[in-house]
N, C-alpha and C positions, 0 to 999 in steps of 0.2 A: 383252698385245700391245704391242710398241714402236711408236712413231710411224712409223718406217721401214717396219715390217711392215704397219701400217695403210695407209700410202700405196700400197704395192705391191698389197695386197689390193683397195683401192678402184680402182686403175688396171686391174686385171684385170677387175673388174666393169664398168668403163666399156668396155673393149675387147670384152667379151662381149655387150654390149647391141646391140640393133638400131640400125644407123647411119642417119643421115639421108642424103639424096641427095647434098648438096654437101659437098666437102672444105673444111675450115676452116683458117685460119692463126691460130695462137695467139701472142699477144704478152704477155709477162710483164714488168712494170715494177716495180722496187724500188730502195731506197736510203734516203738520209736527206733533209734538208730541201729541197734543190733538186729532188728527185723529188716530195716532198710538194706543193710549190708548183706543179708542172707540171700544168696543166689539160689533160688529154688531149683534151677536146672542142674545144679552140681550133684546133689545127693538126695534131696527131698523128693522131687518128681520121679527120678529113676527108681527109687525104692517103692513108691506107690504104684508105679507102672508095672513093676515086676510082680506085685501082689494082686492088683486088680485089673491090669490091662490098660493100655494107653487110652483106649476109647471110653473107659469107664470112670475117669477121674476129671474133675473140674477144679482148677486152682484159681483162687482170687486172692491177690495180695495188694494191700495198700497200707503204707506206713509213712511216718514222718519223724525225723530226729528231734530230740530235745523237747518233747511234748508230754504234758501231764495227762493222766487218764481223764481229766475233765473235758478234753477235746473229743472224747468218745462217749463218756457216760453223761446223759442229758440231765440227770437229777443231781449232779455233783454239787456239793456245798463245801466251802472251806471249813477247817476245824473251828473257826469262830462263828460258823453259822451263816456267813455271807454267801450269796449266790452270785457268781460272775455273770456278766452280760451275755456271754456266748458260751454255750457248752454243746458238745456233741456234733460239731461241724465236721470233724474228720470221720466220725461214724456215718454221717449222712453220705459223705463222699464214698466211703467203703461200700455202703449198702446199694448205692446206684450201680456200682460195678457188679455186685452180687446179683442184683436183679437182671442185669443185662446178660450175665453169664449163664443163667439157668432157663432162658427162654426155650420152650418146647422140650424140656428135659424132665424126666422123672427122677427125683432125687431120693435115693435110698438112705443115705446118711449125711449128716452135716457135722463137721468137726471144726471148731473155732480154736485157732492157735495164737497165743498171745505172748509177745516178748516186749515187756515194757516195765517201767517202775523206777528207772534211774532218775527221771525228773522229779517224781514225787518224793523220792528219798532225799534229793537235794533241797527241795522246797519245804521239807518237814511236814508232809501231808500224810504221814502214816496213820494218824488217828481216823482218817476217813477213807483210807485205801481199801480196807476189806469190804466195806459197804459198797464202794464204787466198783470193785472187781466183781463181786457177786451180782451187783446190780446191772453191770454191763452184760453179763451172760443172760440174765433174765430179760433185759431189754431186747437183745438179739432174738432170744427164743420167742418172745411175744410178737415181735415184728414179723417173723417168718412163720408164726403160728405152728411151732413145733415144740414139743416137750422133751425131745430126745437129742438135743444138741450136745455133742461131746465137747469138752473144754480142756485144752492142754496149756499149761502155764510154763514159760521158761523162767526159772528162778534166777534172780540177779546173781552174778558171779561173786567171787571173793575179792573184788576190786577194793573195797574199803571196809574190811571186817572190824576195824576199830572206830568206825564212824567219825573219822577225823576230817575228811573232805566233805562228805555228804552225810549229815547227821542221822538220818533215818534209814541208812542202808540195811542194817541187819534186821530192823523191824519190818521193813518191806519184804525182805527175804522170808522171814518167819510167817508173815501173812500169806505169802504165795504158797508156801508148803502147807499151811493149815487149810487154805481154801482148796488146794489141789487134792487133799485127802478127805474133803467134806462130802463127796458125792460119788457114787459108783461111776458116773460118767465124767468125772474130773480126774486129772492127774497133773504131774509136773515133771520137768526134766532138770537135771543138774547141769550147770555151766561152769563150775569151779575150775575145771581143767582145760577150758577152751580159750582162755585169754593169755596164754603163754606161747612163745614161738616167734613167728615173723608176720608182720602185717602186709598189706597189699603192696606197700612201697618197698618191701624187703627189709624194713627196720626191725630189730629185735624188740619184743615186748614181754613184759612180765606183770601179771596181775593187772592187766590194762582194763580200762573201761570197756573197750571193744575187743572182739574176739580176733584170734589170728586167722590167717587164710585157712589153715587146716582146721581150726576151731569151728569156723562157719560150716565147713564140710561135715564135720561130726555133728554139729547142732542140727543141721537139716536132716541127717539120718536119724538122730534121736527123736526129733519131732515126728517123722514119718513112721518109725517103728512104734512109737507110743500111740499114734493115731490108728494104726492097724490093730494094735492090741485092744484098744477101746471099741473099735468097730466089731471085732470078733467076739468080744465078751459081753456086749450089750445088745 
């Protein structure tokens, strides 16, 4: 049995189970290092709990630093058309967590939150990033058999606006904004102001690759606020 067939079978089992009384809002967070470093307990979860109630939210987060979107999108191909031996393994890991989290639950809304793109900017993969990003959302929607999955993209910061270190930085940023505006259920958040200040070690940073301690707090709040907005308007 393939992993996709396994996902579908497990979701059918979930749907056939006796449901609890309250409907739940599912939030799936993934991406690379800036998602890894986001502590959802600081501002993300408190904001959602204040809006929906602690008992009505389910949070699933799985991320890994320095990874291309090909680790999530199974149909990924390089700009030259080559297909790597392994794609989508981190997506499979994420989905196993999702399946486990929604057992015996009635899911009212699903919101997918994505903070990634740094690796693809560095590896010059912008030519295939838009197809991969939209394909990832479609892949998730198909696997959970829902056409109403909200999608929030954390746009890359202003770390390398001259594309000196990571050549496709601004191109990836532009794609994220374009895709975030392409569907009523999609949106994006700005992170330009989140990578100045002090990091976890107490060192000062400016236009850093990663966010400051305060920056991660604000980022979590922005993701939560945007999620609430999409849920209320769709």
